[in-house]
C-alpha positions as CSV (number, residue, x, y, z in Angstrom):
1,M,-1.4,13.1,-43.8
2,I,2.2,13.9,-42.8
3,I,1.9,17.3,-44.5
4,A,-1.2,18.1,-42.5
5,I,0.5,17.2,-39.2
6,T,3.6,19.2,-40.1
7,S,1.4,22.2,-41.0
8,I,-0.5,22.0,-37.7
9,I,2.8,21.8,-35.7
10,A,4.2,24.8,-37.7
11,I,1.1,26.8,-37.0
12,V,1.2,26.0,-33.3
13,V,4.9,27.0,-33.1
14,I,4.2,30.3,-34.9
15,V,1.3,31.1,-32.6
16,F,3.4,30.3,-29.6
17,V,6.3,32.4,-30.7
18,L,4.1,35.3,-31.6
19,G,2.0,34.9,-28.4
20,V,4.9,35.1,-26.0
21,R,5.3,38.6,-24.7
22,P,8.6,39.9,-23.5
23,K,7.2,40.6,-20.0
24,D,6.3,36.9,-19.8
25,L,9.9,35.9,-20.1
26,P,12.0,35.5,-16.9
27,E,14.5,38.2,-16.2
28,P,18.1,37.3,-16.9
29,E,20.3,36.7,-13.9
30,P,22.5,39.7,-13.1
31,V,26.0,39.3,-14.3
32,S,28.6,39.7,-11.6
33,P,31.2,42.4,-12.3
34,F,33.8,40.0,-10.9
35,A,32.9,37.0,-13.2
36,H,35.3,37.8,-16.0
37,L,38.0,38.8,-13.5
38,D,37.6,35.5,-11.6
39,E,37.8,33.5,-14.8
40,R,41.0,35.4,-15.8
41,K,42.6,34.9,-12.4
42,A,41.8,31.2,-12.5
43,A,43.4,30.9,-16.0
44,I,46.5,32.7,-14.8
45,Y,46.8,30.3,-11.8
46,D,46.4,27.4,-14.1
47,N,49.1,28.8,-16.4
48,L,51.5,29.3,-13.5
49,R,50.9,25.7,-12.3
50,D,51.5,24.3,-15.8
51,L,54.6,26.5,-16.1
52,Q,56.0,25.1,-12.9
53,F,55.3,21.6,-14.0
54,E,57.0,22.0,-17.3
55,Y,60.0,23.6,-15.6
56,R,60.3,20.7,-13.1
57,V,60.2,18.1,-15.9
58,G,62.9,19.9,-17.7
59,K,61.0,21.4,-20.7
60,L,62.0,24.9,-19.9
61,S,65.3,26.5,-19.1
62,D,65.8,28.5,-15.9
63,N,65.8,31.8,-17.8
64,D,62.6,31.0,-19.8
65,Y,60.9,29.9,-16.6
66,Q,61.8,33.1,-14.7
67,L,60.8,35.4,-17.5
68,T,57.4,33.7,-18.1
69,K,56.7,33.4,-14.4
70,K,57.4,37.1,-14.0
71,D,55.1,38.0,-16.9
72,L,52.3,35.9,-15.5
73,Q,52.8,37.4,-12.0
74,K,52.5,40.9,-13.5
75,E,49.3,40.0,-15.3
76,L,47.9,38.5,-12.1
77,A,48.8,41.7,-10.2
78,S,46.9,43.8,-12.8
79,V,43.9,41.5,-12.5
80,M,44.0,41.8,-8.7
81,A,44.3,45.6,-9.0
82,E,41.3,45.6,-11.2
83,V,39.3,43.5,-8.7
84,D,40.2,46.1,-6.0
85,R,39.2,48.9,-8.3
86,V,35.8,47.3,-9.0
87,K,35.2,46.7,-5.3
88,L,36.0,50.3,-4.5
89,Q,33.7,51.4,-7.3
90,L,30.9,49.2,-6.0
91,Q,31.3,50.6,-2.5
92,G,30.5,54.0,-3.9
93,G,34.1,55.3,-3.9
94,R,34.5,55.3,-0.2
95,A,37.8,54.0,0.9
96,S,37.6,51.7,3.9
97,S,40.5,51.7,6.4
98,P,42.6,48.6,6.3
99,P,42.0,46.3,9.3
100,V,44.3,46.8,12.2
101,P,46.1,43.6,13.1
102,A,45.6,42.5,16.7
103,P,48.7,42.7,18.9
104,K,50.5,39.4,19.3
105,V,50.3,38.0,22.7
106,K,52.8,35.4,23.8
107,A,50.8,32.4,24.9
108,V,52.0,30.2,27.7
109,Q,52.3,26.7,26.2
110,D,50.8,23.8,28.2
111,P,53.4,21.0,28.1
112,L,50.6,18.4,28.0
113,T,48.9,19.9,24.9
114,C,50.2,19.7,21.4
115,P,50.7,23.2,19.9
116,H,49.9,21.9,16.4
117,C,46.7,19.8,16.7
118,N,45.7,20.7,20.4
119,A,45.6,17.0,21.4
120,R,45.9,16.7,25.2
121,F,47.9,13.9,26.9
122,E,48.2,12.7,30.5
123,V,52.1,12.8,30.5
124,E,54.7,15.0,28.9
125,L,55.8,13.6,25.5
126,K,58.5,14.6,23.1
127,F,56.3,14.0,20.0
128,C,52.5,14.3,19.7
129,G,50.7,10.9,19.7
130,E,48.1,12.3,17.2
131,C,50.0,14.3,14.6
132,G,53.6,13.2,15.3
133,K,55.0,16.7,15.5
134,P,57.3,17.9,18.3
135,M,55.5,18.8,21.5
136,K,57.8,21.7,22.3
137,A,60.2,23.9,20.3
138,V,63.6,22.5,19.8
139,R,66.2,24.5,21.7
140,A,69.6,25.1,20.1
């Protein structure tokens, strides 16, 4: 009895496997050209964070910390350059001009509004009642 059930299940599986056509299978999701670069960048950032932690707890000398940090930063720079190269390649090789920064305009500061959190008060204060930061720049 068990052999008969096993045989029937095996026949059903074989028919199913042979009956599935490749066109019936869903298309695989496209792989992002940045996926492996993003993973590598995240790994480098994790390594830098771990390196800084180990230096702070005293496991690394200053010289070892600086050398390893420099190596990781070089590797990160190469990954970022590769990201830029792939972006340029995906844009069809056309170089876009870098964004032009807007000219800085000196804003007139309202003495009743906090420059940090934009909270507004009825009277002039030395420190913001919301965030606790100074309401105006300290003059020397």
